[in-house]
N, C-alpha and C positions, 0 to 999 in steps of 0.2 A: 706604835714604834716598830721599826723594821727589825726582823730577827738578827741577832748578833752572832758571830761565829767566834768560838774560843779556839785559839791555836797555842800549842805548847811545843817547845823545842826540847826534846829529851836527849840528854847526853849522859852516858855512863863513863865514868873516869875513875882512875885510881887515886887514893889519898896519898900515895907515895910519889913525891915529886921526882924521884929518879926513874919512874916508869912513864914513858911517853905514850901517846896515843889515847884514843877514846873510842867509844862506840856510840855513834850518833847518826844523824840523817845522811851524811855523806857515805859512810860505809854501808848503811842500810840500802841506799840506792845502788851501790856497787854490787852488793850481794844479790839483790833482786835482779839486777842485770845479768849476773852469772846464772841465776836460776832460769831466766828467760832464754839466754843465748848459749849457755854451756861454755862460756868463754870469758875469762878475765879481760883479755885484750879487747874483745868486742864491747864488754860492759864499760871499760875505761873510755873507749872511743865514743860510745853513745853519750858519755858524760863530758866529752871534750877534755879528758884527762890523759896524761901520758901513762903508758904502761908501767914505767918505773915508779911513778907516784902511786899508782893503784897498788902495786906490790908492797911499797913502803907502808901504806895505810893498812893493808891486810896484815903484814908482819907485826906492826906496832900494836894493832888490836889483839892479835893472837897472843903476843907477849903479855899484854895487860890482862887478858882474860884467862890465860893459862891453858888454852887448848886451840887446836887448829880449826879454822873456819872453812877452808877450802882444801881440796885435794886436786892435784894436777893429774890429768890422765896421761898414761904413758905415750911416748912419741909425740909430745906437744899437740895432743888432740883436744885440748880444752881443759876446763876445770869444772868441778862439781862441789857443791856445798857438802861439808861433813854433816853427820847427824847432829853434832854440837852446833854447827853453823846454822842449821835449820832451826834448832831449838832456840838459840839465842835470838834469832831473827823473829820467830813467833813470839817469844817472851817480850822482846822489845816492843813489838806492835801491840800486844795485849796490854802491856804496862802503859803505853802512851794512850791507848783508847780509854783505859780506866782513869788515867790522870785527867784527860779531857772531860770525861763524864763527870767526875768529881768537881772539877773547876766550874763546869757549867751549872751544876746544882748549887754550888756555893754562890756563884755570881748572880744567877737568876733569883735565888732566894733573897739575896741582898737587895736586888732591885725591887722585888715585891714588898719587902719590909719597908723600904723607903717610901712606898706609896701608902702604907698603913698609918692610921692615927697613932699617936705616941702611946696611948694606953693599950694598944693591940700588939705592939712590937715586943719581941722577946726580952 
């Protein structure tokens, strides 16, 4: 059998329906683009997203999380991730990797058990 790939779409959202926004693949890509380019505008352009939409997504995520994700450099010279922005990005990536690893273990264990005789299954 060909190896199968497990993919998980992780989204962090508030339980409060009055709080908009989430932290998921879109904002992760936006933040990684800011890390690469030092610019929210360039990151948005690279994603074919308007600057205003990028700002809205950032503001909504910041409101939901309760901390700033990016700082604007003085004189419109670009943007940098805050320490909290870097931390949440790293935490998101490690959580997603752990979820994928766990899902793969469960999935492949289930496949192997399907191939076992009934008396050998758990």
